[in-house]
N, C-alpha and C positions, 0 to 999 in steps of 0.2 A: 455482191452481188453482179455489181455492172459488169465485172470482167465474164463471169458466165457466161451475161447475156453477150456480150461482146464476142466471146469465143460461138456461142452460136450462130451469130451474125456471119462469121469469117466461113461456119462451116457451110452455113446457106449459101453462102456465094462464090466457095471456094476461092480463095486468094492467098496470095505468096506462097507460102511451103503446106499449106493447108488445102487438102484436098476435098470436095465438097461433098460432103456427105449428110444426108436430111436424118440420118438417124440419130447422129452426132449433136447435129444441131439442135435437135428435140430434147435428147438429155442434158443439154447445157442449158437451153433456156427452161426446162424442167426444174434444174437446178434454183436455179434463181429464181422464177416463181413459188417454189417452195419456202423461199427465204424473203417472201413478202416485196420482192420486186416491181412494180407495176407494168412496165413494159414489155416484161417477161410474162406475166401471167397473159396479157395482149395476146401476144406472139403465141405459147401455148393456145390459147380458143382458136386464134387461126389456122394452128396444126392441127389440131383435131378438126376441128371444121373440113377443114382441106385433104386430111391424109397424109400430110407434109412428116415424114420420119415415124409416124404414128397412124394405125388403123383410125378411118374417119369413125366419128361419133361426134356427132351434131348436139346433143346431148352434152356432153364434156367440154366440147367446145364453147359452147351458151355459158355453161357453170365460170369457168376461166374467163370467158368476156365480161359476164356480170362485175365477178370480182374486181379487173381491170377496169372497167365501166367506174363503179363506185370508188376508185381510188382515183378518179378525175385522168385516166388515159385516154387518149382520144381513139384507138386503134380497138380498145375493147368498147369503144360506146359505137363505133360506127359496124365491130361483128355483131353488136347483142341486138342489133337494128336490123340488122343486115341476115341474120340466122333466127329471128323468133318466127316470123312466115312458117318456117319448115318446121317448126317442131309443136306436138301434140301438147293441148293445155295441160297433160299431166306431167310431160316431159320440163315445161316451162317450170311449175312451181315445183319438183324437185331439182330441179338445177337452180332456181332462185334459193329456195331452203336452204342447201348446201350451200351456197355463195353467203345466205346470209350467216350461217352458224360459222362457217371459215372462217368472215372480218370478226363474230365478236369473238370467237378465239383468239386469235390474235389481236386484236385490242384488249382483251383480258391479260394476252401473255406479256404485252408491250408496257400496257400499265405498271402490273409484275416488274416487269424487269427495270424501267424509271423507278420505279418505288425503293428497289434495291440499290438500283445508283445512288438516291440521293439519302440512302440510309433509313428509310422510314419499315417497322416491323408491318406485315401484313396483317388486317382486323379478320377475325373469326367470325364466317356469316351467322347473319341472325336468322333465328328459329320465326 
């Protein structure tokens, strides 16, 4: 996923034979973010919050920044604090709930993948 992240950087800066294109920058970072690459989550939060390659959406930016911050990403941590005052309490709660759900879902998915790689059988949920 670092390759998508790096491609986004190239589209943002417009280097070598790659033209500057904020829309393609956003798409590349989004691909990396959807595959759990924390730096991309931070950059997607920044892009949403500032309307870079996508319509501005502070709540979506905050949501992505919370995910990145929870994974230790410095950009996410900075953006979470920077955009927090511009949101209503309801927006903050929605974004934090979405981020919490996303993090829990990806943790379960990662655990399941690790169990499969280790040859463990999934256990049935208890009632």
